Residue, then its C-alpha position, 0 to 999 in steps of 0.5 A: m871336482a873334475r878340475s880338482l882331480e885333473s890337477r892331481l891325477g898323475e900324483l894320486v895314481a903314482e901314490a896309490w900304485p907306488a913303484p918300488s924304485a924311482q929316480d927324480m930327474g929334473g922334475w921327471l919321476l922315472r919309475h920302475a918295477g921290473g916291467v910290472t904294469k905301465r903305471a909303475n914303469s913309466v915317467l911321470p913328467l911333473s915339471d920342466p926338466g930344462d933341455l928337453d932333447k937331452a932329458i928324453e935321451r937320458t930317460e931313454g938311456f935309463y930305461a934301456g939300461l933296465g931292459l925296459p921300454t921308455v914309457f911316459l904317462m901323459d895327463a893334463q899336468a904333464r910338463p913341459e907343455g907340448l911334451d906330447r907333441v914332441l914325443e909323437g915326433r920322436a916315434y912314441g905311440v899312444v897306448e891305452p887311453t884311460i879315463a878317470m871317473a869320480t864321485e862324491l861319497s854320499g852313501p849309504y853303502g852296504r857291505e852285503g857280505v863283502e869282507v874288507a881287510d887291511s892286507p891281501s890274502r893269498e886267495w885275494l892275490d890269486l883271484w886278482w892275478s888270475v884275472d889281471g896277471r899279464y906279467d908271467h911269474q911276476l906276482p911277487m913284484a905285483e904284491k909289492i906294488l899293491t902293499g906299498v901303501g895302506a889300503g883296504y882289500a875287498w873280497a866277495d864270495g871268493a869270486a870278486v876283489g877290489r882295492g881301496v886306497p885312502q888319500g886324504e879327501w880322495l879314495g882311489i879304487y883299484a884292482m877291481a876283478v871278477a872271476p870270468d865264471a862269476r860275472r853278471r851276478g852283481l859281485g863287482r857292484r857289491v865290492l865297489r859299494a863296500l869299498l866306497g862305504w869303507g872309504r867313508e869310514q876312513g874319512c874320505e869325501r870323494a872317490y876316483l878310479v881309472v878305467v881303460e877307455r875301451n872297457a865299456p862294461a866297466r864304465a857302464l857299471y861305474e856310471a850306474e854307481g854315480f861316477e862321472r868322467a873327470a880327467a884322462y891320461h894316456y901313455r906314450v911308448k917308444n916305437v909303438t904305433t897302435r892305440 
């Protein structure tokens, strides 16, 4: 399962968190969404573009024209091989090392009062944004990203939310958020279990999620629910030196 996810991780994430705009440049997918989230505003380097220096320069010009930093999503499938070292040599720093965790959908899973809808309500969006809204007044763009692909939106007690994206055999878990004053009550666990059960109903056989490596509490929750580390990625950002 780990090898299967590792070989597809970048594409699964791009599909589940779709940028409204993207340009294919010789096998590199240049995505942008007004700066809302690195996932939707980064290069997904799927294949060798040929002249590497020229490709990087064109990429930097593309994002400079949009007023955005140049960001590469680097996973095990990033091409060409050695791209990570080349970017490091060009003053691209590592940002947000992230791990992907996966589990088989074996169940049983309970809903325990959790509602799963096929679109996010205004209350769902407001709660998620209150926890994860890092982009000023960009909620409309964030909503466009969220709803760019079919998904299920879980809602528990007006205090916890999550999003599940059926992707063939895989269910992607995204946008998990619990209101600060409602934490340590098991709401995140209930939302997760409801989404896993919903995913099985959609025909998914396994689930994955991505979590920033430093987020130990979230990782502990997911491990307790049977998720295991399966892959990893990080971002390379121009002229950034911190991890």
